[in-house]
C-alpha positions as CSV (number, residue, x, y, z in Angstrom):
1,G,117.0,58.9,80.9
2,A,116.0,57.3,84.2
3,A,114.6,60.5,85.8
4,P,112.2,61.4,83.0
5,R,111.1,57.8,82.7
6,A,110.5,57.6,86.5
7,A,108.4,60.9,86.3
8,L,106.4,59.4,83.5
9,E,105.7,56.2,85.3
10,K,104.7,58.1,88.5
11,A,102.3,60.3,86.5
12,E,100.9,57.2,84.8
13,R,100.3,55.4,88.1
14,R,98.4,58.4,89.5
15,L,96.3,58.8,86.4
16,M,95.3,55.1,86.4
17,Q,94.1,55.6,90.0
18,N,92.2,58.8,89.1
19,P,91.9,59.8,85.5
20,D,90.1,63.0,86.3
21,T,93.0,64.6,88.1
22,A,94.1,67.8,86.3
23,G,97.5,67.5,87.8
24,E,98.3,64.3,85.9
25,A,97.6,66.0,82.6
26,E,99.8,68.9,83.6
27,A,102.6,66.5,84.7
28,L,102.4,64.7,81.3
29,Q,102.4,68.0,79.4
30,D,105.5,69.1,81.3
31,I,107.3,65.9,80.6
32,A,106.3,66.2,76.9
33,A,107.5,69.8,76.8
34,S,110.8,68.9,78.4
35,F,111.5,66.0,76.1
36,P,109.8,67.0,72.7
37,D,111.3,64.1,70.8
38,W,109.9,61.5,73.2
39,A,106.5,60.2,72.1
40,E,105.5,58.3,75.2
41,P,104.4,61.3,77.3
42,L,102.1,62.3,74.5
43,N,100.8,58.8,74.1
44,R,100.0,58.6,77.8
45,L,98.3,62.0,77.6
46,A,96.2,60.8,74.7
47,T,95.2,57.8,76.9
48,L,94.2,60.2,79.7
49,R,92.1,62.3,77.3
50,Y,90.4,59.1,76.0
51,M,89.6,58.0,79.6
52,Q,88.2,61.5,80.2
53,G,86.0,61.2,77.1
54,E,87.9,63.9,75.2
55,Y,88.2,61.9,72.0
56,A,89.0,64.7,69.6
57,S,91.9,65.8,71.9
58,S,93.1,62.2,72.1
59,V,93.1,61.8,68.3
60,E,95.2,64.9,67.9
61,L,97.7,63.7,70.5
62,C,97.9,60.3,68.8
63,R,98.5,62.0,65.5
64,R,101.4,63.9,67.1
65,V,102.8,60.6,68.3
66,L,102.5,59.2,64.8
67,R,104.3,62.1,63.3
68,M,107.3,61.1,65.5
69,K,106.8,57.3,65.3
70,P,104.6,56.2,62.4
71,W,105.0,52.6,63.6
72,H,103.4,53.3,67.0
73,V,100.7,50.7,67.2
74,G,99.2,52.1,70.4
75,A,98.6,55.5,68.8
76,L,97.1,54.0,65.7
77,G,94.8,51.8,67.9
78,G,94.0,54.8,70.1
79,I,92.7,56.8,67.0
80,A,90.6,53.8,66.1
81,M,89.1,53.6,69.6
82,C,88.3,57.3,69.6
83,H,86.6,57.1,66.2
84,A,84.6,54.1,67.5
85,R,83.5,56.2,70.5
86,L,82.6,59.1,68.2
87,G,80.4,56.8,66.1
88,N,82.7,57.0,63.0
89,E,82.6,53.3,62.3
90,E,84.2,53.4,58.9
91,Q,87.1,55.5,60.1
92,A,87.5,53.3,63.2
93,R,87.7,50.2,61.0
94,K,90.3,51.8,58.7
95,C,92.5,52.9,61.6
96,A,92.2,49.5,63.3
97,E,93.4,47.9,60.1
98,A,96.2,50.3,59.7
99,A,97.4,49.7,63.3
100,L,98.5,46.2,62.4
101,P,97.1,44.2,59.5
102,P,96.1,40.6,60.1
103,E,98.7,38.1,59.3
104,R,97.1,37.0,56.0
105,S,96.8,40.5,54.6
106,G,100.3,41.8,54.8
107,R,101.5,42.1,58.3
108,E,105.0,41.2,57.3
109,A,105.0,43.9,54.6
110,W,103.6,46.5,57.1
111,V,106.4,45.7,59.6
112,E,109.1,45.9,56.9
113,G,107.7,49.3,55.8
114,M,107.7,50.6,59.3
115,L,111.3,49.4,59.9
116,V,112.4,51.2,56.7
117,E,110.6,54.3,58.0
118,M,112.2,54.0,61.4
119,D,115.7,53.5,60.0
120,A,115.3,56.5,57.7
121,R,114.3,58.7,60.7
122,L,117.1,57.5,62.9
123,A,119.8,57.9,60.2
């Protein structure tokens, strides 16, 4: 709805201005708790944790997003970025490739597979 989206956008604006604010994390957690089927508050919280250098926490939040929306490219990319920061180069590469394959190596098949997954979850 409009009110939750406005609250999310307000929290996001504040966190982009100051990612160290504990209140922003709390606001995002409250929104996520109020709307447990909505992946975006968790994704934004994962971004905050990444900005704060809390890479393991960010990865876990991204995984929660992916359990809801396996096609969420931002969460897949977020995991790759965290692994890169943690020095896990091989895992970072695999996650980056999973996020969206290059056109030549099966992007169309990946998109089709994610659409099938999405349709199955929404049915």
